[in-house]
mmCIF entry with sequence, helices, sheets and N, C-alpha, C, O atoms, coordinates in Angstrom:
data_MODEL
# 
_entry.id   MODEL 
# 
_entity.id                         1 
_entity.type                       polymer 
_entity.pdbx_number_of_molecules   1 
# 
_entity_poly.entity_id                      1 
_entity_poly.type                           'polypeptide(L)' 
_entity_poly.nstd_linkage                   no 
_entity_poly.nstd_monomer                   no 
_entity_poly.pdbx_seq_one_letter_code       MSKFLAVSKDLLQDDKGVSSLEYALLGMLIAVAIIGSVFKLSGAVKEMYDLIASSMP 
_entity_poly.pdbx_seq_one_letter_code_can   MSKFLAVSKDLLQDDKGVSSLEYALLGMLIAVAIIGSVFKLSGAVKEMYDLIASSMP 
_entity_poly.pdbx_strand_id                 A 
# 
loop_
_entity_poly_seq.entity_id 
_entity_poly_seq.num 
_entity_poly_seq.mon_id 
_entity_poly_seq.hetero 
1 1  MET n 
1 2  SER n 
1 3  LYS n 
1 4  PHE n 
1 5  LEU n 
1 6  ALA n 
1 7  VAL n 
1 8  SER n 
1 9  LYS n 
1 10 ASP n 
1 11 LEU n 
1 12 LEU n 
1 13 GLN n 
1 14 ASP n 
1 15 ASP n 
1 16 LYS n 
1 17 GLY n 
1 18 VAL n 
1 19 SER n 
1 20 SER n 
1 21 LEU n 
1 22 GLU n 
1 23 TYR n 
1 24 ALA n 
1 25 LEU n 
1 26 LEU n 
1 27 GLY n 
1 28 MET n 
1 29 LEU n 
1 30 ILE n 
1 31 ALA n 
1 32 VAL n 
1 33 ALA n 
1 34 ILE n 
1 35 ILE n 
1 36 GLY n 
1 37 SER n 
1 38 VAL n 
1 39 PHE n 
1 40 LYS n 
1 41 LEU n 
1 42 SER n 
1 43 GLY n 
1 44 ALA n 
1 45 VAL n 
1 46 LYS n 
1 47 GLU n 
1 48 MET n 
1 49 TYR n 
1 50 ASP n 
1 51 LEU n 
1 52 ILE n 
1 53 ALA n 
1 54 SER n 
1 55 SER n 
1 56 MET n 
1 57 PRO n 
# 
_struct_asym.id          A 
_struct_asym.entity_id   1 
# 
loop_
_struct_conf.conf_type_id 
_struct_conf.id 
_struct_conf.pdbx_PDB_helix_id 
_struct_conf.beg_label_comp_id 
_struct_conf.beg_label_asym_id 
_struct_conf.beg_label_seq_id 
_struct_conf.pdbx_beg_PDB_ins_code 
_struct_conf.end_label_comp_id 
_struct_conf.end_label_asym_id 
_struct_conf.end_label_seq_id 
_struct_conf.pdbx_end_PDB_ins_code 
_struct_conf.beg_auth_comp_id 
_struct_conf.beg_auth_asym_id 
_struct_conf.beg_auth_seq_id 
_struct_conf.end_auth_comp_id 
_struct_conf.end_auth_asym_id 
_struct_conf.end_auth_seq_id 
_struct_conf.pdbx_PDB_helix_class 
_struct_conf.details 
_struct_conf.pdbx_PDB_helix_length 
HELX_P HELX_P1 AA1 SER A 2  ? GLN A 13 ? SER A 2  GLN A 13 1 ? 12 
HELX_P HELX_P2 AA2 VAL A 18 ? SER A 55 ? VAL A 18 SER A 55 1 ? 38 
# 
_struct_conf_type.id          HELX_P 
_struct_conf_type.criteria    ? 
_struct_conf_type.reference   ? 
# 
loop_
_atom_site.group_PDB 
_atom_site.id 
_atom_site.type_symbol 
_atom_site.label_atom_id 
_atom_site.label_alt_id 
_atom_site.label_comp_id 
_atom_site.label_asym_id 
_atom_site.label_entity_id 
_atom_site.label_seq_id 
_atom_site.pdbx_PDB_ins_code 
_atom_site.Cartn_x 
_atom_site.Cartn_y 
_atom_site.Cartn_z 
_atom_site.occupancy 
_atom_site.B_iso_or_equiv 
_atom_site.pdbx_formal_charge 
_atom_site.auth_seq_id 
_atom_site.auth_comp_id 
_atom_site.auth_asym_id 
_atom_site.auth_atom_id 
_atom_site.pdbx_PDB_model_num 
ATOM 1   N N  . MET A 1 1  ? 0.781   -1.154 -0.032  1.00 0.00 ? 1  MET A N  1 
ATOM 2   C CA . MET A 1 1  ? 0.033   -0.042 -0.032  1.00 0.00 ? 1  MET A CA 1 
ATOM 3   C C  . MET A 1 1  ? 0.895   1.271  0.037   1.00 0.00 ? 1  MET A C  1 
ATOM 4   O O  . MET A 1 1  ? 0.516   2.306  -0.509  1.00 0.00 ? 1  MET A O  1 
ATOM 5   N N  . SER A 1 2  ? 1.963   1.185  0.670   1.00 0.00 ? 2  SER A N  1 
ATOM 6   C CA . SER A 1 2  ? 2.750   2.417  0.802   1.00 0.00 ? 2  SER A CA 1 
ATOM 7   C C  . SER A 1 2  ? 3.420   2.718  -0.578  1.00 0.00 ? 2  SER A C  1 
ATOM 8   O O  . SER A 1 2  ? 3.660   3.857  -0.977  1.00 0.00 ? 2  SER A O  1 
ATOM 9   N N  . LYS A 1 3  ? 3.699   1.541  -1.278  1.00 0.00 ? 3  LYS A N  1 
ATOM 10  C CA . LYS A 1 3  ? 4.388   1.760  -2.623  1.00 0.00 ? 3  LYS A CA 1 
ATOM 11  C C  . LYS A 1 3  ? 3.421   2.370  -3.581  1.00 0.00 ? 3  LYS A C  1 
ATOM 12  O O  . LYS A 1 3  ? 3.837   3.131  -4.455  1.00 0.00 ? 3  LYS A O  1 
ATOM 13  N N  . PHE A 1 4  ? 2.108   2.070  -3.464  1.00 0.00 ? 4  PHE A N  1 
ATOM 14  C CA . PHE A 1 4  ? 1.091   2.627  -4.201  1.00 0.00 ? 4  PHE A CA 1 
ATOM 15  C C  . PHE A 1 4  ? 1.018   4.152  -3.935  1.00 0.00 ? 4  PHE A C  1 
ATOM 16  O O  . PHE A 1 4  ? 0.926   4.957  -4.861  1.00 0.00 ? 4  PHE A O  1 
ATOM 17  N N  . LEU A 1 5  ? 1.060   4.494  -2.705  1.00 0.00 ? 5  LEU A N  1 
ATOM 18  C CA . LEU A 1 5  ? 0.929   5.945  -2.256  1.00 0.00 ? 5  LEU A CA 1 
ATOM 19  C C  . LEU A 1 5  ? 2.210   6.679  -2.803  1.00 0.00 ? 5  LEU A C  1 
ATOM 20  O O  . LEU A 1 5  ? 2.115   7.790  -3.326  1.00 0.00 ? 5  LEU A O  1 
ATOM 21  N N  . ALA A 1 6  ? 3.357   6.053  -2.672  1.00 0.00 ? 6  ALA A N  1 
ATOM 22  C CA . ALA A 1 6  ? 4.580   6.692  -3.162  1.00 0.00 ? 6  ALA A CA 1 
ATOM 23  C C  . ALA A 1 6  ? 4.543   6.933  -4.701  1.00 0.00 ? 6  ALA A C  1 
ATOM 24  O O  . ALA A 1 6  ? 4.990   7.976  -5.177  1.00 0.00 ? 6  ALA A O  1 
ATOM 25  N N  . VAL A 1 7  ? 4.011   5.964  -5.454  1.00 0.00 ? 7  VAL A N  1 
ATOM 26  C CA . VAL A 1 7  ? 3.854   6.121  -6.961  1.00 0.00 ? 7  VAL A CA 1 
ATOM 27  C C  . VAL A 1 7  ? 2.847   7.145  -7.207  1.00 0.00 ? 7  VAL A C  1 
ATOM 28  O O  . VAL A 1 7  ? 3.014   7.964  -8.111  1.00 0.00 ? 7  VAL A O  1 
ATOM 29  N N  . SER A 1 8  ? 1.784   7.154  -6.444  1.00 0.00 ? 8  SER A N  1 
ATOM 30  C CA . SER A 1 8  ? 0.713   8.152  -6.785  1.00 0.00 ? 8  SER A CA 1 
ATOM 31  C C  . SER A 1 8  ? 1.252   9.587  -6.516  1.00 0.00 ? 8  SER A C  1 
ATOM 32  O O  . SER A 1 8  ? 1.003   10.523 -7.276  1.00 0.00 ? 8  SER A O  1 
ATOM 33  N N  . LYS A 1 9  ? 2.027   9.708  -5.355  1.00 0.00 ? 9  LYS A N  1 
ATOM 34  C CA . LYS A 1 9  ? 2.621   11.017 -5.051  1.00 0.00 ? 9  LYS A CA 1 
ATOM 35  C C  . LYS A 1 9  ? 3.507   11.518 -6.075  1.00 0.00 ? 9  LYS A C  1 
ATOM 36  O O  . LYS A 1 9  ? 3.480   12.695 -6.438  1.00 0.00 ? 9  LYS A O  1 
ATOM 37  N N  . ASP A 1 10 ? 4.403   10.530 -6.615  1.00 0.00 ? 10 ASP A N  1 
ATOM 38  C CA . ASP A 1 10 ? 5.313   10.897 -7.715  1.00 0.00 ? 10 ASP A CA 1 
ATOM 39  C C  . ASP A 1 10 ? 4.566   11.368 -8.973  1.00 0.00 ? 10 ASP A C  1 
ATOM 40  O O  . ASP A 1 10 ? 4.948   12.361 -9.592  1.00 0.00 ? 10 ASP A O  1 
ATOM 41  N N  . LEU A 1 11 ? 3.522   10.659 -9.335  1.00 0.00 ? 11 LEU A N  1 
ATOM 42  C CA . LEU A 1 11 ? 2.700   11.001 -10.503 1.00 0.00 ? 11 LEU A CA 1 
ATOM 43  C C  . LEU A 1 11 ? 2.010   12.386 -10.324 1.00 0.00 ? 11 LEU A C  1 
ATOM 44  O O  . LEU A 1 11 ? 1.848   13.141 -11.283 1.00 0.00 ? 11 LEU A O  1 
ATOM 45  N N  . LEU A 1 12 ? 1.637   12.671 -9.145  1.00 0.00 ? 12 LEU A N  1 
ATOM 46  C CA . LEU A 1 12 ? 0.840   13.955 -8.946  1.00 0.00 ? 12 LEU A CA 1 
ATOM 47  C C  . LEU A 1 12 ? 1.803   15.072 -8.973  1.00 0.00 ? 12 LEU A C  1 
ATOM 48  O O  . LEU A 1 12 ? 1.409   16.170 -9.364  1.00 0.00 ? 12 LEU A O  1 
ATOM 49  N N  . GLN A 1 13 ? 3.094   14.897 -8.578  1.00 0.00 ? 13 GLN A N  1 
ATOM 50  C CA . GLN A 1 13 ? 4.113   15.953 -8.605  1.00 0.00 ? 13 GLN A CA 1 
ATOM 51  C C  . GLN A 1 13 ? 4.811   16.059 -9.886  1.00 0.00 ? 13 GLN A C  1 
ATOM 52  O O  . GLN A 1 13 ? 5.490   17.068 -10.076 1.00 0.00 ? 13 GLN A O  1 
ATOM 53  N N  . ASP A 1 14 ? 4.739   15.135 -10.815 1.00 0.00 ? 14 ASP A N  1 
ATOM 54  C CA . ASP A 1 14 ? 5.428   15.153 -12.097 1.00 0.00 ? 14 ASP A CA 1 
ATOM 55  C C  . ASP A 1 14 ? 4.663   16.184 -12.967 1.00 0.00 ? 14 ASP A C  1 
ATOM 56  O O  . ASP A 1 14 ? 3.460   16.048 -13.190 1.00 0.00 ? 14 ASP A O  1 
ATOM 57  N N  . ASP A 1 15 ? 5.332   17.135 -13.412 1.00 0.00 ? 15 ASP A N  1 
ATOM 58  C CA . ASP A 1 15 ? 4.700   18.140 -14.321 1.00 0.00 ? 15 ASP A CA 1 
ATOM 59  C C  . ASP A 1 15 ? 5.329   18.220 -15.721 1.00 0.00 ? 15 ASP A C  1 
ATOM 60  O O  . ASP A 1 15 ? 5.307   19.283 -16.343 1.00 0.00 ? 15 ASP A O  1 
ATOM 61  N N  . LYS A 1 16 ? 5.877   17.134 -16.210 1.00 0.00 ? 16 LYS A N  1 
ATOM 62  C CA . LYS A 1 16 ? 6.545   17.129 -17.500 1.00 0.00 ? 16 LYS A CA 1 
ATOM 63  C C  . LYS A 1 16 ? 5.528   17.257 -18.633 1.00 0.00 ? 16 LYS A C  1 
ATOM 64  O O  . LYS A 1 16 ? 5.869   17.889 -19.633 1.00 0.00 ? 16 LYS A O  1 
ATOM 65  N N  . GLY A 1 17 ? 4.421   16.762 -18.572 1.00 0.00 ? 17 GLY A N  1 
ATOM 66  C CA . GLY A 1 17 ? 3.422   16.772 -19.687 1.00 0.00 ? 17 GLY A CA 1 
ATOM 67  C C  . GLY A 1 17 ? 2.529   17.997 -19.589 1.00 0.00 ? 17 GLY A C  1 
ATOM 68  O O  . GLY A 1 17 ? 1.734   18.215 -20.503 1.00 0.00 ? 17 GLY A O  1 
ATOM 69  N N  . VAL A 1 18 ? 2.604   18.784 -18.577 1.00 0.00 ? 18 VAL A N  1 
ATOM 70  C CA . VAL A 1 18 ? 1.705   19.914 -18.407 1.00 0.00 ? 18 VAL A CA 1 
ATOM 71  C C  . VAL A 1 18 ? 1.908   20.924 -19.423 1.00 0.00 ? 18 VAL A C  1 
ATOM 72  O O  . VAL A 1 18 ? 0.894   21.498 -19.822 1.00 0.00 ? 18 VAL A O  1 
ATOM 73  N N  . SER A 1 19 ? 3.029   21.252 -19.918 1.00 0.00 ? 19 SER A N  1 
ATOM 74  C CA . SER A 1 19 ? 3.112   22.300 -20.900 1.00 0.00 ? 19 SER A CA 1 
ATOM 75  C C  . SER A 1 19 ? 2.615   21.712 -22.328 1.00 0.00 ? 19 SER A C  1 
ATOM 76  O O  . SER A 1 19 ? 2.033   22.428 -23.143 1.00 0.00 ? 19 SER A O  1 
ATOM 77  N N  . SER A 1 20 ? 2.881   20.423 -22.540 1.00 0.00 ? 20 SER A N  1 
ATOM 78  C CA . SER A 1 20 ? 2.363   19.853 -23.796 1.00 0.00 ? 20 SER A CA 1 
ATOM 79  C C  . SER A 1 20 ? 0.916   19.941 -23.831 1.00 0.00 ? 20 SER A C  1 
ATOM 80  O O  . SER A 1 20 ? 0.338   20.327 -24.847 1.00 0.00 ? 20 SER A O  1 
ATOM 81  N N  . LEU A 1 21 ? 0.245   19.574 -22.682 1.00 0.00 ? 21 LEU A N  1 
ATOM 82  C CA . LEU A 1 21 ? -1.208  19.632 -22.653 1.00 0.00 ? 21 LEU A CA 1 
ATOM 83  C C  . LEU A 1 21 ? -1.723  21.124 -22.873 1.00 0.00 ? 21 LEU A C  1 
ATOM 84  O O  . LEU A 1 21 ? -2.705  21.380 -23.568 1.00 0.00 ? 21 LEU A O  1 
ATOM 85  N N  . GLU A 1 22 ? -1.024  22.002 -22.266 1.00 0.00 ? 22 GLU A N  1 
ATOM 86  C CA . GLU A 1 22 ? -1.468  23.438 -22.495 1.00 0.00 ? 22 GLU A CA 1 
ATOM 87  C C  . GLU A 1 22 ? -1.289  23.836 -23.967 1.00 0.00 ? 22 GLU A C  1 
ATOM 88  O O  . GLU A 1 22 ? -2.179  24.459 -24.546 1.00 0.00 ? 22 GLU A O  1 
ATOM 89  N N  . TYR A 1 23 ? -0.212  23.502 -24.545 1.00 0.00 ? 23 TYR A N  1 
ATOM 90  C CA . TYR A 1 23 ? -0.054  23.881 -26.035 1.00 0.00 ? 23 TYR A CA 1 
ATOM 91  C C  . TYR A 1 23 ? -1.119  23.100 -26.910 1.00 0.00 ? 23 TYR A C  1 
ATOM 92  O O  . TYR A 1 23 ? -1.574  23.660 -27.907 1.00 0.00 ? 23 TYR A O  1 
ATOM 93  N N  . ALA A 1 24 ? -1.520  21.847 -26.572 1.00 0.00 ? 24 ALA A N  1 
ATOM 94  C CA . ALA A 1 24 ? -2.521  21.242 -27.220 1.00 0.00 ? 24 ALA A CA 1 
ATOM 95  C C  . ALA A 1 24 ? -3.883  21.897 -27.128 1.00 0.00 ? 24 ALA A C  1 
ATOM 96  O O  . ALA A 1 24 ? -4.633  22.054 -28.091 1.00 0.00 ? 24 ALA A O  1 
ATOM 97  N N  . LEU A 1 25 ? -4.126  22.254 -25.918 1.00 0.00 ? 25 LEU A N  1 
ATOM 98  C CA . LEU A 1 25 ? -5.483  23.005 -25.709 1.00 0.00 ? 25 LEU A CA 1 
ATOM 99  C C  . LEU A 1 25 ? -5.493  24.334 -26.448 1.00 0.00 ? 25 LEU A C  1 
ATOM 100 O O  . LEU A 1 25 ? -6.495  24.689 -27.068 1.00 0.00 ? 25 LEU A O  1 
ATOM 101 N N  . LEU A 1 26 ? -4.410  25.059 -26.391 1.00 0.00 ? 26 LEU A N  1 
ATOM 102 C CA . LEU A 1 26 ? -4.207  26.335 -27.084 1.00 0.00 ? 26 LEU A CA 1 
ATOM 103 C C  . LEU A 1 26 ? -4.388  26.100 -28.551 1.00 0.00 ? 26 LEU A C  1 
ATOM 104 O O  . LEU A 1 26 ? -5.133  26.851 -29.181 1.00 0.00 ? 26 LEU A O  1 
ATOM 105 N N  . GLY A 1 27 ? -3.763  25.116 -29.143 1.00 0.00 ? 27 GLY A N  1 
ATOM 106 C CA . GLY A 1 27 ? -3.866  24.777 -30.584 1.00 0.00 ? 27 GLY A CA 1 
ATOM 107 C C  . GLY A 1 27 ? -5.297  24.486 -30.861 1.00 0.00 ? 27 GLY A C  1 
ATOM 108 O O  . GLY A 1 27 ? -5.830  25.023 -31.832 1.00 0.00 ? 27 GLY A O  1 
ATOM 109 N N  . MET A 1 28 ? -5.955  23.692 -30.101 1.00 0.00 ? 28 MET A N  1 
ATOM 110 C CA . MET A 1 28 ? -7.358  23.284 -30.322 1.00 0.00 ? 28 MET A CA 1 
ATOM 111 C C  . MET A 1 28 ? -8.259  24.485 -30.416 1.00 0.00 ? 28 MET A C  1 
ATOM 112 O O  . MET A 1 28 ? -9.092  24.639 -31.308 1.00 0.00 ? 28 MET A O  1 
ATOM 113 N N  . LEU A 1 29 ? -8.004  25.428 -29.308 1.00 0.00 ? 29 LEU A N  1 
ATOM 114 C CA . LEU A 1 29 ? -8.770  26.648 -29.339 1.00 0.00 ? 29 LEU A CA 1 
ATOM 115 C C  . LEU A 1 29 ? -8.633  27.516 -30.539 1.00 0.00 ? 29 LEU A C  1 
ATOM 116 O O  . LEU A 1 29 ? -9.613  28.080 -31.024 1.00 0.00 ? 29 LEU A O  1 
ATOM 117 N N  . ILE A 1 30 ? -7.347  27.640 -31.061 1.00 0.00 ? 30 ILE A N  1 
ATOM 118 C CA . ILE A 1 30 ? -7.159  28.424 -32.238 1.00 0.00 ? 30 ILE A CA 1 
ATOM 119 C C  . ILE A 1 30 ? -7.769  27.772 -33.439 1.00 0.00 ? 30 ILE A C  1 
ATOM 120 O O  . ILE A 1 30 ? -8.308  28.463 -34.304 1.00 0.00 ? 30 ILE A O  1 
ATOM 121 N N  . ALA A 1 31 ? -7.705  26.445 -33.529 1.00 0.00 ? 31 ALA A N  1 
ATOM 122 C CA . ALA A 1 31 ? -8.336  25.741 -34.604 1.00 0.00 ? 31 ALA A CA 1 
ATOM 123 C C  . ALA A 1 31 ? -9.835  25.894 -34.675 1.00 0.00 ? 31 ALA A C  1 
ATOM 124 O O  . ALA A 1 31 ? -10.420 26.050 -35.746 1.00 0.00 ? 31 ALA A O  1 
ATOM 125 N N  . VAL A 1 32 ? -10.452 25.846 -33.482 1.00 0.00 ? 32 VAL A N  1 
ATOM 126 C CA . VAL A 1 32 ? -11.964 26.036 -33.391 1.00 0.00 ? 32 VAL A CA 1 
ATOM 127 C C  . VAL A 1 32 ? -12.300 27.468 -33.825 1.00 0.00 ? 32 VAL A C  1 
ATOM 128 O O  . VAL A 1 32 ? -13.238 27.677 -34.595 1.00 0.00 ? 32 VAL A O  1 
ATOM 129 N N  . ALA A 1 33 ? -11.573 28.408 -33.357 1.00 0.00 ? 33 ALA A N  1 
ATOM 130 C CA . ALA A 1 33 ? -11.756 29.847 -33.788 1.00 0.00 ? 33 ALA A CA 1 
ATOM 131 C C  . ALA A 1 33 ? -11.652 30.012 -35.338 1.00 0.00 ? 33 ALA A C  1 
ATOM 132 O O  . ALA A 1 33 ? -12.506 30.657 -35.945 1.00 0.00 ? 33 ALA A O  1 
ATOM 133 N N  . ILE A 1 34 ? -10.613 29.431 -35.962 1.00 0.00 ? 34 ILE A N  1 
ATOM 134 C CA . ILE A 1 34 ? -10.469 29.463 -37.445 1.00 0.00 ? 34 ILE A CA 1 
ATOM 135 C C  . ILE A 1 34 ? -11.612 28.837 -38.125 1.00 0.00 ? 34 ILE A C  1 
ATOM 136 O O  . ILE A 1 34 ? -12.221 29.428 -39.017 1.00 0.00 ? 34 ILE A O  1 
ATOM 137 N N  . ILE A 1 35 ? -11.927 27.620 -37.716 1.00 0.00 ? 35 ILE A N  1 
ATOM 138 C CA . ILE A 1 35 ? -13.152 26.954 -38.305 1.00 0.00 ? 35 ILE A CA 1 
ATOM 139 C C  . ILE A 1 35 ? -14.360 27.729 -38.104 1.00 0.00 ? 35 ILE A C  1 
ATOM 140 O O  . ILE A 1 35 ? -15.171 27.786 -39.029 1.00 0.00 ? 35 ILE A O  1 
ATOM 141 N N  . GLY A 1 36 ? -14.583 28.337 -37.008 1.00 0.00 ? 36 GLY A N  1 
ATOM 142 C CA . GLY A 1 36 ? -15.862 29.050 -36.805 1.00 0.00 ? 36 GLY A CA 1 
ATOM 143 C C  . GLY A 1 36 ? -15.812 30.231 -37.622 1.00 0.00 ? 36 GLY A C  1 
ATOM 144 O O  . GLY A 1 36 ? -16.843 30.507 -38.235 1.00 0.00 ? 36 GLY A O  1 
ATOM 145 N N  . SER A 1 37 ? -14.720 31.053 -37.761 1.00 0.00 ? 37 SER A N  1 
ATOM 146 C CA . SER A 1 37 ? -14.734 32.194 -38.562 1.00 0.00 ? 37 SER A CA 1 
ATOM 147 C C  . SER A 1 37 ? -14.895 31.823 -40.051 1.00 0.00 ? 37 SER A C  1 
ATOM 148 O O  . SER A 1 37 ? -15.556 32.561 -40.782 1.00 0.00 ? 37 SER A O  1 
ATOM 149 N N  . VAL A 1 38 ? -14.334 30.746 -40.505 1.00 0.00 ? 38 VAL A N  1 
ATOM 150 C CA . VAL A 1 38 ? -14.491 30.379 -41.897 1.00 0.00 ? 38 VAL A CA 1 
ATOM 151 C C  . VAL A 1 38 ? -15.967 30.140 -42.259 1.00 0.00 ? 38 VAL A C  1 
ATOM 152 O O  . VAL A 1 38 ? -16.487 30.651 -43.251 1.00 0.00 ? 38 VAL A O  1 
ATOM 153 N N  . PHE A 1 39 ? -16.625 29.316 -41.380 1.00 0.00 ? 39 PHE A N  1 
ATOM 154 C CA . PHE A 1 39 ? -18.046 29.085 -41.606 1.00 0.00 ? 39 PHE A CA 1 
ATOM 155 C C  . PHE A 1 39 ? -18.864 30.362 -41.532 1.00 0.00 ? 39 PHE A C  1 
ATOM 156 O O  . PHE A 1 39 ? -19.785 30.553 -42.327 1.00 0.00 ? 39 PHE A O  1 
ATOM 157 N N  . LYS A 1 40 ? -18.550 31.216 -40.614 1.00 0.00 ? 40 LYS A N  1 
ATOM 158 C CA . LYS A 1 40 ? -19.310 32.496 -40.437 1.00 0.00 ? 40 LYS A CA 1 
ATOM 159 C C  . LYS A 1 40 ? -19.012 33.480 -41.661 1.00 0.00 ? 40 LYS A C  1 
ATOM 160 O O  . LYS A 1 40 ? -19.902 34.213 -42.091 1.00 0.00 ? 40 LYS A O  1 
ATOM 161 N N  . LEU A 1 41 ? -17.845 33.467 -42.154 1.00 0.00 ? 41 LEU A N  1 
ATOM 162 C CA . LEU A 1 41 ? -17.562 34.430 -43.225 1.00 0.00 ? 41 LEU A CA 1 
ATOM 163 C C  . LEU A 1 41 ? -17.831 33.876 -44.657 1.00 0.00 ? 41 LEU A C  1 
ATOM 164 O O  . LEU A 1 41 ? -17.862 34.637 -45.624 1.00 0.00 ? 41 LEU A O  1 
ATOM 165 N N  . SER A 1 42 ? -18.027 32.519 -44.771 1.00 0.00 ? 42 SER A N  1 
ATOM 166 C CA . SER A 1 42 ? -18.174 32.019 -46.095 1.00 0.00 ? 42 SER A CA 1 
ATOM 167 C C  . SER A 1 42 ? -19.438 32.516 -46.853 1.00 0.00 ? 42 SER A C  1 
ATOM 168 O O  . SER A 1 42 ? -19.441 32.674 -48.074 1.00 0.00 ? 42 SER A O  1 
ATOM 169 N N  . GLY A 1 43 ? -20.483 32.744 -46.075 1.00 0.00 ? 43 GLY A N  1 
ATOM 170 C CA . GLY A 1 43 ? -21.671 33.284 -46.700 1.00 0.00 ? 43 GLY A CA 1 
ATOM 171 C C  . GLY A 1 43 ? -21.440 34.692 -47.324 1.00 0.00 ? 43 GLY A C  1 
ATOM 172 O O  . GLY A 1 43 ? -21.821 35.005 -48.452 1.00 0.00 ? 43 GLY A O  1 
ATOM 173 N N  . ALA A 1 44 ? -20.789 35.484 -46.482 1.00 0.00 ? 44 ALA A N  1 
ATOM 174 C CA . ALA A 1 44 ? -20.535 36.947 -46.898 1.00 0.00 ? 44 ALA A CA 1 
ATOM 175 C C  . ALA A 1 44 ? -19.578 36.971 -48.092 1.00 0.00 ? 44 ALA A C  1 
ATOM 176 O O  . ALA A 1 44 ? -19.719 37.828 -48.965 1.00 0.00 ? 44 ALA A O  1 
ATOM 177 N N  . VAL A 1 45 ? -18.657 36.099 -48.150 1.00 0.00 ? 45 VAL A N  1 
ATOM 178 C CA . VAL A 1 45 ? -17.684 36.081 -49.263 1.00 0.00 ? 45 VAL A CA 1 
ATOM 179 C C  . VAL A 1 45 ? -18.412 35.592 -50.470 1.00 0.00 ? 45 VAL A C  1 
ATOM 180 O O  . VAL A 1 45 ? -18.180 36.119 -51.558 1.00 0.00 ? 45 VAL A O  1 
ATOM 181 N N  . LYS A 1 46 ? -19.293 34.603 -50.352 1.00 0.00 ? 46 LYS A N  1 
ATOM 182 C CA . LYS A 1 46 ? -20.087 34.145 -51.524 1.00 0.00 ? 46 LYS A CA 1 
ATOM 183 C C  . LYS A 1 46 ? -20.919 35.217 -52.104 1.00 0.00 ? 46 LYS A C  1 
ATOM 184 O O  . LYS A 1 46 ? -20.932 35.440 -53.314 1.00 0.00 ? 46 LYS A O  1 
ATOM 185 N N  . GLU A 1 47 ? -21.667 35.933 -51.178 1.00 0.00 ? 47 GLU A N  1 
ATOM 186 C CA . GLU A 1 47 ? -22.482 37.110 -51.615 1.00 0.00 ? 47 GLU A CA 1 
ATOM 187 C C  . GLU A 1 47 ? -21.715 38.164 -52.312 1.00 0.00 ? 47 GLU A C  1 
ATOM 188 O O  . GLU A 1 47 ? -22.212 38.718 -53.293 1.00 0.00 ? 47 GLU A O  1 
ATOM 189 N N  . MET A 1 48 ? -20.525 38.485 -51.874 1.00 0.00 ? 48 MET A N  1 
ATOM 190 C CA . MET A 1 48 ? -19.577 39.467 -52.459 1.00 0.00 ? 48 MET A CA 1 
ATOM 191 C C  . MET A 1 48 ? -19.217 39.041 -53.910 1.00 0.00 ? 48 MET A C  1 
ATOM 192 O O  . MET A 1 48 ? -19.267 39.815 -54.866 1.00 0.00 ? 48 MET A O  1 
ATOM 193 N N  . TYR A 1 49 ? -18.845 37.720 -53.981 1.00 0.00 ? 49 TYR A N  1 
ATOM 194 C CA . TYR A 1 49 ? -18.446 37.245 -55.426 1.00 0.00 ? 49 TYR A CA 1 
ATOM 195 C C  . TYR A 1 49 ? -19.610 37.158 -56.315 1.00 0.00 ? 49 TYR A C  1 
ATOM 196 O O  . TYR A 1 49 ? -19.444 37.311 -57.526 1.00 0.00 ? 49 TYR A O  1 
ATOM 197 N N  . ASP A 1 50 ? -20.883 36.904 -55.780 1.00 0.00 ? 50 ASP A N  1 
ATOM 198 C CA . ASP A 1 50 ? -22.126 36.891 -56.597 1.00 0.00 ? 50 ASP A CA 1 
ATOM 199 C C  . ASP A 1 50 ? -22.428 38.238 -57.010 1.00 0.00 ? 50 ASP A C  1 
ATOM 200 O O  . ASP A 1 50 ? -22.898 38.437 -58.130 1.00 0.00 ? 50 ASP A O  1 
ATOM 201 N N  . LEU A 1 51 ? -22.193 39.213 -56.178 1.00 0.00 ? 51 LEU A N  1 
ATOM 202 C CA . LEU A 1 51 ? -22.476 40.684 -56.560 1.00 0.00 ? 51 LEU A CA 1 
ATOM 203 C C  . LEU A 1 51 ? -21.529 41.072 -57.623 1.00 0.00 ? 51 LEU A C  1 
ATOM 204 O O  . LEU A 1 51 ? -21.952 41.648 -58.625 1.00 0.00 ? 51 LEU A O  1 
ATOM 205 N N  . ILE A 1 52 ? -20.307 40.806 -57.481 1.00 0.00 ? 52 ILE A N  1 
ATOM 206 C CA . ILE A 1 52 ? -19.262 41.109 -58.537 1.00 0.00 ? 52 ILE A CA 1 
ATOM 207 C C  . ILE A 1 52 ? -19.562 40.508 -59.845 1.00 0.00 ? 52 ILE A C  1 
ATOM 208 O O  . ILE A 1 52 ? -19.506 41.156 -60.890 1.00 0.00 ? 52 ILE A O  1 
ATOM 209 N N  . ALA A 1 53 ? -19.919 39.109 -59.773 1.00 0.00 ? 53 ALA A N  1 
ATOM 210 C CA . ALA A 1 53 ? -20.215 38.427 -61.070 1.00 0.00 ? 53 ALA A CA 1 
ATOM 211 C C  . ALA A 1 53 ? -21.469 38.939 -61.720 1.00 0.00 ? 53 ALA A C  1 
ATOM 212 O O  . ALA A 1 53 ? -21.546 38.963 -62.949 1.00 0.00 ? 53 ALA A O  1 
ATOM 213 N N  . SER A 1 54 ? -22.487 39.363 -60.932 1.00 0.00 ? 54 SER A N  1 
ATOM 214 C CA . SER A 1 54 ? -23.715 39.901 -61.556 1.00 0.00 ? 54 SER A CA 1 
ATOM 215 C C  . SER A 1 54 ? -23.471 41.277 -62.114 1.00 0.00 ? 54 SER A C  1 
ATOM 216 O O  . SER A 1 54 ? -24.167 41.677 -63.047 1.00 0.00 ? 54 SER A O  1 
ATOM 217 N N  . SER A 1 55 ? -22.559 41.992 -61.617 1.00 0.00 ? 55 SER A N  1 
ATOM 218 C CA . SER A 1 55 ? -22.359 43.385 -62.134 1.00 0.00 ? 55 SER A CA 1 
ATOM 219 C C  . SER A 1 55 ? -21.486 43.505 -63.352 1.00 0.00 ? 55 SER A C  1 
ATOM 220 O O  . SER A 1 55 ? -21.372 44.561 -63.974 1.00 0.00 ? 55 SER A O  1 
ATOM 221 N N  . MET A 1 56 ? -20.840 42.327 -63.688 1.00 0.00 ? 56 MET A N  1 
ATOM 222 C CA . MET A 1 56 ? -20.044 42.333 -64.979 1.00 0.00 ? 56 MET A CA 1 
ATOM 223 C C  . MET A 1 56 ? -20.906 42.013 -66.166 1.00 0.00 ? 56 MET A C  1 
ATOM 224 O O  . MET A 1 56 ? -21.847 41.220 -66.113 1.00 0.00 ? 56 MET A O  1 
ATOM 225 N N  . PRO A 1 57 ? -20.539 42.665 -67.233 1.00 0.00 ? 57 PRO A N  1 
ATOM 226 C CA . PRO A 1 57 ? -21.374 42.482 -68.516 1.00 0.00 ? 57 PRO A CA 1 
ATOM 227 C C  . PRO A 1 57 ? -21.339 41.160 -69.106 1.00 0.00 ? 57 PRO A C  1 
ATOM 228 O O  . PRO A 1 57 ? -21.977 40.925 -70.132 1.00 0.00 ? 57 PRO A O  1 
# 
């Protein structure tokens, strides 16, 4: 039982993977923001190109 507690204590104090996890979460947040803005702006861009195409002779 004491070996289990010692291993658990070591795992809780180990912070080697923390920065990797933070970078992964930050990357995921940036990706979600990019994907959201692409979906939000795609309609406006299509309307702009349709307006340009309809105004050409």
